C-alpha positions in Angstrom: 92.1 -94.5 69.6 94.7 -97.0 67.7 96.4 -96.2 64.6 95.7 -98.2 61.2 99.2 -100.0 61.9 98.1 -101.1 65.1 94.7 -102.1 64.4 96.5 -104.5 61.9 98.9 -106.0 64.0 96.8 -106.5 66.9 93.7 -108.1 64.7 96.1 -110.5 62.9 98.0 -111.5 66.1 94.5 -112.5 67.6 93.4 -114.0 64.4 96.5 -116.3 64.9 96.0 -117.0 68.5 92.4 -117.7 68.7 91.8 -119.1 65.3 94.9 -120.3 63.9 95.1 -118.1 60.4 97.8 -116.0 59.4 95.8 -114.0 57.2 92.3 -112.4 56.4 89.5 -113.1 54.1 88.7 -110.7 51.5 87.1 -107.5 53.3 87.0 -108.9 56.8 90.0 -106.6 58.0 88.4 -103.5 56.3 85.3 -104.4 58.2 87.6 -104.8 61.6 89.4 -101.3 60.9 86.5 -99.5 60.1 84.6 -101.2 63.4 87.3 -100.2 65.4 87.4 -96.5 64.5 84.3 -96.2 65.5 82.1 -96.7 62.5 78.8 -98.5 61.4 79.0 -101.4 59.0 76.5 -103.6 56.9 78.3 -106.5 56.1 77.2 -108.9 53.4 79.0 -112.3 53.0 78.3 -115.4 52.0 77.6 -118.3 54.3 80.9 -119.4 55.5 82.6 -116.6 54.4 83.8 -115.3 57.8 81.3 -112.8 58.6 81.7 -113.7 62.5 85.3 -112.6 62.7 84.4 -109.4 61.6 82.7 -108.5 64.8 84.3 -111.1 67.0 88.0 -109.7 66.9 87.0 -105.9 67.2 85.1 -107.3 70.4 88.5 -108.7 71.7 90.2 -105.5 70.8 87.8 -103.3 72.7 87.1 -102.3 76.3 83.9 -103.9 77.5 81.4 -106.5 76.2 79.8 -106.8 73.0 76.0 -107.4 72.6 75.4 -109.7 69.8 71.9 -110.1 68.6 70.8 -113.6 67.3 67.3 -114.8 66.1 67.9 -118.5 66.9 69.1 -119.9 70.3 70.8 -123.0 68.4 72.7 -120.4 66.4 73.8 -118.7 69.8 74.8 -122.4 71.3 76.8 -123.3 68.0 79.0 -119.7 68.1 79.4 -119.7 71.8 80.5 -123.3 71.8 83.0 -122.3 69.0 84.1 -119.4 70.8 84.8 -120.9 73.9 86.5 -124.0 72.2 88.9 -121.4 70.6 89.4 -120.0 74.3 87.8 -116.8 73.7 85.2 -115.8 76.7 81.9 -115.8 75.3 78.3 -116.7 76.8 74.5 -116.2 76.2 71.5 -115.5 77.6 68.4 -117.3 76.6 65.5 -119.4 77.8 67.2 -122.6 77.1 69.1 -121.8 80.4 68.0 -121.6 83.8 67.3 -118.5 85.4 70.4 -119.1 87.7 72.6 -119.8 84.9 71.3 -116.5 83.1 72.4 -114.6 86.3 75.6 -116.1 86.4 76.1 -115.1 83.1 75.0 -111.5 83.6 77.5 -111.4 86.7 80.3 -112.4 84.7 79.5 -109.7 82.1 79.2 -106.8 84.5 82.2 -107.9 86.1 84.5 -107.8 82.7 85.0 -111.6 82.1 82.9 -111.9 79.1 83.5 -110.1 75.7 81.0 -111.6 73.7 77.4 -111.8 75.0 74.6 -113.4 72.5 71.0 -112.7 72.9 67.6 -112.7 71.7 66.2 -109.1 70.5 63.3 -109.7 73.2 65.8 -110.2 76.2 68.2 -107.3 75.0 65.1 -105.0 74.8 63.9 -105.9 78.4 67.4 -105.1 79.8 68.2 -101.8 77.5 67.3 -99.4 80.4 69.8 -100.8 83.0 72.4 -102.1 80.5 72.9 -98.6 78.7 73.6 -97.2 81.9 75.6 -99.2 83.8 77.2 -101.6 81.5 80.2 -100.8 79.3 79.4 -102.1 75.9 81.9 -102.0 73.0 79.7 -102.6 70.2 76.2 -104.1 69.0 76.4 -106.7 66.2 72.7 -107.9 64.6 73.5 -111.1 62.9 71.2 -112.5 60.6 70.0 -108.9 60.0 67.9 -109.7 56.9 65.4 -110.4 59.6 64.5 -106.7 60.0 63.2 -106.1 56.8 59.9 -107.0 55.3 61.8 -107.7 52.1 63.8 -110.0 53.5 63.3 -113.7 52.8 63.0 -114.3 56.8 61.5 -111.3 58.2 60.7 -111.3 62.0 58.6 -108.9 63.4 60.6 -109.0 66.8 63.5 -107.3 64.8 62.3 -104.3 63.9 61.4 -103.0 67.6 65.5 -102.9 67.0 65.2 -99.4 65.8 65.4 -98.1 69.2 68.9 -99.3 69.9 70.7 -96.0 68.4 68.6 -93.9 70.9 70.6 -95.8 73.7 73.6 -96.7 72.3 74.6 -93.4 70.3 78.6 -93.3 70.4 79.1 -97.1 70.1 79.5 -98.7 66.8 77.0 -100.8 65.2 77.5 -103.6 62.8 74.7 -105.5 60.8 75.6 -108.8 59.0 73.8 -110.9 56.6 74.8 -113.8 54.1 71.8 -113.1 51.9 70.4 -109.6 50.6 69.4 -107.7 47.5 69.5 -103.8 47.4 66.2 -103.2 48.7 66.6 -105.6 52.1 70.1 -103.8 52.4 69.1 -100.2 52.2 66.0 -101.3 54.5 68.0 -102.8 57.1 70.1 -99.8 57.2 67.1 -97.5 57.3 65.6 -99.3 60.2 68.6 -99.7 62.3 68.8 -95.9 61.8 72.3 -96.4 60.6 72.6 -93.6 57.9 76.4 -93.2 57.6 76.9 -96.9 57.8 79.4 -98.0 55.2 78.2 -101.2 53.3 81.1 -104.1 52.7 80.3 -106.7 50.4 82.2 -109.7 50.0 81.7 -111.9 46.5 78.7 -114.0 47.0 80.4 -116.8 45.1 80.7 -120.0 46.6 82.9 -121.6 44.0 82.9 -125.1 46.0 79.1 -125.3 45.5 78.4 -127.6 42.4 75.0 -126.2 41.2 72.5 -128.9 39.5 68.5 -128.8 38.8 66.6 -131.3 37.4 62.9 -130.6 35.7 59.6 -132.6 35.4 60.7 -135.9 37.6 57.5 -137.9 39.1 57.7 -138.3 43.0 59.2 -141.9 42.4 61.9 -140.6 40.2 63.1 -137.7 42.6 63.2 -140.4 45.4 65.1 -142.8 43.2 67.7 -140.0 42.0 67.8 -138.5 45.7 69.0 -142.3 46.9 71.6 -142.3 43.7 72.6 -138.8 44.7 73.2 -140.2 48.6 75.2 -143.0 47.3 77.6 -140.5 45.9 78.3 -139.2 49.4 78.6 -142.2 51.3 78.4 -140.9 55.2 78.4 -137.6 54.5 76.0 -135.1 55.9 73.1 -133.8 54.1 69.9 -131.6 53.8 66.8 -132.5 52.0 64.4 -129.3 51.9 60.7 -130.2 51.2 58.0 -127.5 50.9 55.6 -129.4 53.1 55.7 -131.3 56.5 54.2 -134.7 54.7 56.6 -134.5 52.5 59.7 -134.4 54.9 58.1 -137.3 56.7 57.5 -139.3 53.3 60.8 -138.9 52.0 62.7 -139.5 55.7 60.3 -143.1 55.8 61.3 -143.8 52.5 65.2 -143.3 52.8 64.9 -145.3 56.3 63.2 -148.6 54.7 66.2 -148.2 51.8 68.6 -148.3 54.5 69.9 -144.6 54.9 70.1 -143.1 58.4 67.3 -140.2 58.1 65.1 -138.3 60.0 62.4 -135.5 59.7 62.4 -131.8 60.9 59.6 -129.6 60.9 57.7 -126.8 62.4 54.9 -129.6 63.4 56.9 -131.5 65.7 57.1 -130.4 69.4 60.1 -128.5 70.8 62.0 -131.3 72.6 61.4 -133.7 69.4 63.1 -131.1 67.0 65.6 -130.4 69.6 66.7 -134.0 69.6 66.6 -134.3 65.9 69.0 -131.5 65.6 71.2 -132.5 68.1 71.6 -136.1 66.7 72.5 -134.2 63.1 75.0 -131.8 64.8 76.8 -134.6 66.3 77.0 -136.7 63.3 74.8 -139.3 64.9 72.3 -139.1 61.9 74.0 -137.7 58.5 70.5 -136.7 56.6 67.8 -134.3 57.7 64.2 -134.2 55.7 63.1 -130.7 56.5 61.1 -127.9 56.0 62.7 -124.4 55.8 62.0 -124.3 59.9 65.6 -125.9 59.8 68.7 -124.6 58.8 68.9 -120.8 59.8 70.2 -121.7 63.0 72.9 -124.5 62.0 76.6 -123.6 61.9 77.5 -127.3 61.1 80.3 -126.9 58.8 80.8 -130.3 57.2 77.5 -130.5 55.4 78.5 -131.8 52.1 75.2 -131.5 50.1 71.8 -130.0 49.6 68.8 -131.4 47.7 65.5 -129.2 47.0 62.5 -131.7 46.8 60.8 -129.0 45.5 61.9 -125.4 44.1 62.1 -122.9 46.8 59.8 -119.5 47.0 62.7 -117.2 45.9 66.8 -116.7 45.4 67.4 -115.6 49.0 65.7 -119.1 50.2 67.3 -120.8 47.9 70.9 -119.2 48.3 70.4 -119.4 52.1 69.7 -122.9 52.0 72.3 -124.6 49.6 74.6 -122.1 51.8 74.6 -124.7 54.3 76.6 -127.0 52.5 80.3 -126.7 52.2 80.7 -124.0 54.8 84.4 -125.4 55.7 85.3 -124.5 52.0 85.6 -128.1 50.5 83.6 -129.3 47.6 80.1 -129.9 48.1 76.9 -130.7 45.8 73.5 -129.2 45.4 70.5 -130.5 43.8 67.4 -128.9 43.0 64.1 -130.7 41.5 61.8 -128.5 39.6 58.1 -129.0 38.0 55.4 -126.7 37.1 53.2 -128.0 40.3 55.9 -126.5 42.4 55.3 -123.2 40.6 51.4 -123.5 41.1 51.7 -124.4 44.8 54.2 -121.3 45.5 52.1 -119.0 43.2 49.1 -119.9 45.8 51.1 -119.4 48.7 52.0 -115.9 47.1 48.7 -115.2 46.5 47.8 -115.4 50.2 51.2 -113.0 51.2 51.6 -109.6 52.0 53.8 -107.7 49.5 51.9 -109.6 46.5 53.6 -108.0 43.7 57.2 -108.4 44.9 56.6 -112.3 46.0 55.2 -112.9 42.5 58.5 -111.1 41.2 60.7 -112.8 43.1 59.3 -116.4 42.4 59.4 -115.4 38.8 63.2 -115.0 39.1 63.5 -118.2 41.2 61.3 -120.0 38.2 63.7 -118.6 35.9 66.9 -119.9 37.5 65.3 -123.2 37.4 64.9 -122.8 33.6 67.9 -121.4 32.8 70.0 -122.5 29.8 72.9 -120.0 30.8 75.4 -120.6 34.0 73.4 -120.8 37.1 75.8 -119.1 39.0 76.3 -116.1 36.7 72.3 -115.6 37.5 72.7 -116.0 41.0 75.5 -113.7 41.5 73.7 -111.2 39.0 70.4 -111.5 41.5 72.6 -110.2 44.1 74.3 -107.3 41.8 77.5 -108.7 41.5 79.6 -108.8 38.1 80.4 -112.4 37.2 81.5 -112.1 33.6 82.3 -116.1 32.5 80.6 -119.2 33.0 81.6 -121.0 36.2 82.2 -124.6 35.0 80.6 -126.1 38.4 77.0 -125.9 37.4 74.7 -128.2 35.3 74.5 -126.0 32.5 78.3 -125.3 32.3 78.7 -129.5 32.1 76.2 -130.1 29.7 76.5 -126.6 27.5 73.8 -125.7 25.0 75.0 -123.7 21.8 76.6 -120.4 22.3 77.4 -117.4 20.3 78.6 -114.0 20.4 75.6 -111.6 21.6 77.3 -108.1 21.3 74.9 -107.1 18.5 71.8 -107.8 20.5 73.0 -106.8 23.5 73.9 -103.6 22.4 70.6 -103.1 21.0 68.9 -103.6 24.1 71.4 -101.8 26.4 71.2 -99.0 24.1 67.3 -98.9 23.8 66.8 -98.8 27.7 69.3 -96.1 28.3 67.9 -94.0 25.3 64.4 -94.6 27.1 65.7 -93.3 30.3 66.3 -96.9 31.9 62.8 -96.4 32.9 61.0 -99.5 30.8 60.0 -103.3 32.0 60.9 -106.0 29.9 57.7 -106.2 27.8 57.9 -102.5 26.8 61.5 -102.8 26.1 60.6 -105.4 23.4 58.2 -103.5 21.8 60.5 -100.5 21.5 63.1 -103.1 19.9 60.4 -104.5 17.6 59.1 -101.0 16.7 55.7 -101.7 17.5 53.5 -98.7 16.8 51.7 -98.4 20.2 50.1 -94.5 20.9 52.0 -95.1 24.6 55.5 -95.3 23.1 54.7 -92.4 20.5 53.3 -90.1 23.2 56.7 -90.6 25.2 58.6 -90.2 21.6 60.0 -93.5 22.1 59.5 -94.1 18.5 61.7 -91.2 17.5 64.9 -93.2 19.5 67.4 -94.7 17.1 67.3 -98.2 18.4 63.2 -98.2 17.6 62.7 -101.3 15.4 66.1 -102.2 15.5 65.0 -105.9 16.4 62.2 -105.9 14.4 63.3 -109.0 12.6 63.0 -111.0 15.9 59.8 -112.3 17.2 58.4 -111.1 20.6 59.2 -114.3 22.5 62.2 -114.4 21.1 63.3 -111.0 22.3 61.8 -112.1 25.6 64.2 -115.0 25.8 67.3 -113.3 24.7 66.3 -110.0 27.2 65.8 -112.9 30.0 69.3 -114.2 29.0 70.7 -110.3 29.5 69.0 -110.2 32.8 70.4 -113.4 33.9 74.1 -112.7 33.0 74.1 -109.3 34.8 73.6 -106.7 32.3 70.4 -105.6 33.5 69.2 -105.3 37.4 65.4 -105.1 37.9 64.4 -102.1 40.0 61.5 -103.7 41.9 60.8 -100.8 43.5 60.5 -98.3 40.4 58.1 -100.4 38.3 60.2 -103.6 37.4 62.3 -101.3 35.2 65.4 -102.5 33.9 68.5 -100.4 34.8 71.9 -101.0 33.0 74.7 -102.4 35.2 78.4 -101.5 35.1 79.0 -105.0 33.1 75.9 -103.4 30.6 77.8 -100.3 30.1 81.0 -102.2 29.1 79.1 -104.3 26.6 77.9 -101.3 24.9 81.4 -99.8 24.8 82.4 -103.1 23.2 84.6 -103.6 26.0 83.3 -107.1 26.6 81.9 -109.9 24.0 78.9 -111.3 26.1 78.4 -115.0 25.2 74.9 -116.1 24.4 72.5 -119.0 24.0 71.1 -119.6 20.4 68.3 -121.3 21.5 66.7 -121.9 25.2 66.4 -125.5 25.7 65.0 -126.8 28.8 65.4 -130.9 28.8 65.4 -133.6 31.2 68.3 -135.1 32.5 69.9 -138.5 31.8 69.1 -141.2 34.8 72.0 -142.5 36.6 72.8 -144.8 34.1 73.5 -142.2 31.7 75.2 -138.7 32.1 75.5 -137.8 35.6 76.4 -134.5 36.2 78.0 -134.8 39.5 81.7 -135.9 39.6 82.0 -139.7 40.8 83.3 -140.1 43.9 83.2 -143.9 44.6 86.9 -144.5 43.6 89.0 -146.7 45.9 89.7 -145.3 49.5 93.1 -143.4 49.1 95.9 -143.6 51.9 94.9 -140.0 52.7 91.3 -140.7 52.8 92.2 -143.7 55.3 94.0 -141.1 57.5 91.1 -138.5 57.4 88.5 -141.4 58.7 91.1 -142.0 61.6 91.5 -138.1 62.3 87.6 -138.1 62.5 87.6 -140.7 64.6 89.6 -138.9 66.9 87.9 -135.7 66.5 84.6 -137.7 67.5 86.1 -139.1 70.6 87.1 -135.8 71.7 83.9 -134.2 71.0 81.9 -136.8 72.8 84.3 -135.9 75.9 84.1 -132.0 75.1 80.0 -132.7 74.5 79.9 -130.6 71.6 79.4 -131.3 67.9 82.3 -132.6 66.2 82.8 -129.9 63.8 83.5 -127.4 66.8 86.6 -129.2 67.5 87.5 -129.0 64.0 85.8 -128.6 60.5 86.6 -131.1 58.0 88.7 -128.5 56.2 91.2 -128.7 58.9 91.0 -132.1 59.2 91.9 -132.4 55.3 94.9 -129.5 56.1 96.2 -132.2 58.9 96.3 -135.0 56.6 97.9 -133.0 53.8 100.6 -131.8 56.0 101.1 -134.8 58.4 102.2 -132.6 61.5 104.3 -135.1 63.7 105.4 -132.4 66.5 103.7 -129.5 68.4 105.0 -126.5 66.2 104.0 -128.7 63.0 100.7 -129.0 64.6 100.2 -125.4 65.5 101.1 -124.3 61.8 98.2 -125.9 60.6 95.5 -123.2 59.2 92.3 -122.8 61.7 94.3 -124.6 65.1 94.6 -122.2 67.4 96.5 -121.7 70.5 94.1 -123.1 72.8 93.4 -126.4 70.4 97.1 -126.8 70.1 97.2 -127.3 74.0 94.3 -129.2 74.2 93.8 -131.4 71.0 97.3 -131.6 69.8 98.6 -134.7 71.7 95.5 -137.1 70.0 95.8 -135.7 66.5 99.8 -135.6 66.2 99.6 -139.5 67.6 97.3 -140.3 64.8 99.8 -139.0 62.2 102.7 -140.5 64.0 101.0 -143.8 64.1 99.7 -143.3 60.1 103.7 -142.7 59.2 104.8 -145.6 61.2 106.6 -143.6 64.2 106.0 -143.8 68.0 102.7 -142.2 69.1 104.1 -140.9 71.9 106.1 -137.8 71.4 109.1 -137.6 73.9 109.1 -134.8 76.2 105.6 -133.8 74.9 104.6 -131.9 77.9 107.4 -129.9 78.1 106.9 -128.7 74.4 103.3 -127.5 75.2 104.8 -125.1 78.4 107.2 -123.9 75.9 104.7 -123.3 73.1 102.9 -121.4 75.5 106.0 -119.6 77.6 107.3 -118.6 74.1 103.4 -116.5 73.2 104.0 -114.9 76.1 101.8 -116.8 78.8 102.8 -116.5 82.3 102.8 -119.6 84.9 99.6 -119.1 86.2 98.0 -118.5 83.0 99.6 -121.9 81.7 98.4 -123.9 84.6 94.9 -122.6 84.1 94.9 -123.6 80.4 96.7 -126.7 81.0 95.0 -127.8 84.1 98.3 -129.0 85.6 99.8 -128.3 89.1 101.9 -125.2 89.3 104.8 -126.9 90.6 104.5 -129.1 87.5 104.8 -126.2 85.3 107.6 -124.6 86.8 109.5 -127.9 86.6 108.7 -127.7 83.3 110.1 -124.2 83.0 113.5 -125.4 84.8 113.9 -128.2 82.7 113.7 -125.9 79.4 116.1 -123.4 81.1 118.8 -126.2 81.7 118.4 -127.4 78.1 118.5 -123.9 76.8 115.5 -123.8 74.9 113.7 -121.2 76.7 115.7 -118.0 76.9 113.3 -115.6 78.0 113.5 -116.6 81.6 113.8 -113.7 83.7 109.8 -112.7 83.3 109.2 -116.3 85.3 110.5 -115.1 88.6 111.3 -111.7 90.2 114.8 -110.3 90.8 114.2 -110.5 94.6 112.7 -114.0 94.5 115.6 -115.2 92.7 118.2 -113.6 94.8 116.3 -114.9 98.2 116.4 -118.5 96.6 120.4 -118.1 95.5 121.2 -116.8 99.1 119.5 -119.6 100.8 121.2 -122.0 98.6 124.7 -120.7 99.0 124.2 -120.5 103.0 122.8 -123.9 103.0 119.5 -123.8 104.0 116.5 -126.0 103.0 115.1 -125.0 100.1 111.9 -127.6 99.6 109.1 -125.9 101.8 110.0 -122.3 100.6 109.9 -119.3 103.2 108.2 -116.0 103.8 111.6 -114.7 101.2 110.6 -117.3 98.2 108.2 -119.1 96.6 109.0 -123.0 96.6 107.2 -123.5 93.3 109.9 -121.5 91.7 113.3 -123.1 93.4 113.6 -125.3 90.3 113.7 -122.1 88.2 115.9 -120.2 90.0 118.2 -123.3 90.5 118.2 -123.7 86.5 119.2 -120.2 86.0 122.0 -120.6 88.5 123.4 -123.8 87.4 123.3 -123.0 83.8 124.2 -119.4 83.9 125.8 -119.2 87.6 124.0 -115.6 87.9 123.7 -114.2 91.3 121.4 -111.6 90.6 118.9 -111.5 87.6 
């Protein structure tokens, strides 16, 4: 087993080589080390947080093939395309491919040519007997792991069958990954996958690049006009409009097309071919607006979605968080906007009443409604829902940008938290309010609640006012709701700090719920209609280069580079190969394959000649310095072997390549020098030496005069 030091060095080297980054994001390396030590893990990271690296790097560092279980074919294709683009041997087996293609993939897996295999739960279970006995599997990764739990927002019955995997693969690490799972769902994932000793790795759920906004009680006509204004603030940028009904997706798309926007609808009532066509057009940036039901999105890795609109309120916060998480995956600013009305609540309540898990779905809908009606920082509410402490306002939501009156709520919060603690944290909100107000009820007296110090401490406030304040305390993270314990309020670490007087909680003095002004008035979103800057012009040029390459490669543009990488290129302005290689997110294979085109665009922008003299030799030097051999360089660059050898010879002659000895054996060098000194014809080679290596040997001989090496 590798030492911690070796794991870190190897992982960091591979991160730079394949992904182009010099450092890990929070908790990534912790997960990698844990898995490399053989441990099971449950990983929670927000969409775009870098979950995939947590299992992809261990797969590259281990013997055998990693099996990645994925719920959607589109997600498999996206991830495999991205891996292959980075030079990582990955493949998928699924029903979108022919039987012949799937057989070819399996053959490569068994011959050790594939490091990551993406597969559906059903397909893996069909192959499990044969694979468990004859295939060297390095690890099992369960992506979108919330699908296994009935508490998860996208429960899939086929995922529950994965509980048998541990019987077949007892001695290999399992890693379950998800972007959205509350505590109940997390515990269920671990139980169902039979990973009782799994370590839980939870990254911050915060996505600070996402702005959050809610607009209440607009008519349908007002919504449509507002959406047009919103899109105008994001010209030519990709976005998704989520609707509750199929009819609304078509209605909204039709309206937008009539207004001159490039939009299409997507829902489960469409034929499979039509859905795939719409999805492909969106991924390839040929249309920039999708009006969709929740059927769209889970399998989308598109990193350059700049905005998400909810035409209706979602059914729970997990769904909402997952859907807004489609925006800004590249880390650049992105905007989200949700329309909310009581008709949405009525419709969703009807859905809930017809669902299983009635009580918990009611409560989750209520939390979603509370978010929509919030007068406190929306980000604080989101993060507290996922049990994450966040004790300051974000400054990037509509409430923060249009703040209500605030006050120091220490005394109120200490009363409420103290009452909850003194009653054993066994009360729901309604009973807690009765205790605080000192309501004389037999049920309270029987349990002795009328004897505690805080009984009646808040009698001066009405029931409705206390309800509002305790709701705020839940929203800002002083309490968690234990859904599986009768909705009892549990004090968080933040709540304890408030009781101890360590943190003064800021609360809202009154709960307001007002409609926002129309576009002619206050606008909660930053105005992005300023004149186009030189950098923006360069970014557009670079995106054109990216699009051209993407069409040649037959992949979506974001697979080539994300918008963030394009933006970094425009900031760093690389004019040489080595400068381009230093751009974050540019791995070795992409340096070699796409460097010339992007560098040329930057050089033109700076008024330099587009062609870099000796660029092809620079590429060979770049690879040689990173340990690639001649045949590896030939395969990666698609050049003749003699051409690469001539490059190496020129690099030796110019004394740019120092480690020349590994490109030719001592025996081969000696044979070529002997033939040279005896006057033999070196052009065609002989049984003693390789003709392609003659220029390499001659360069060493002429520069250094060595008889042997």
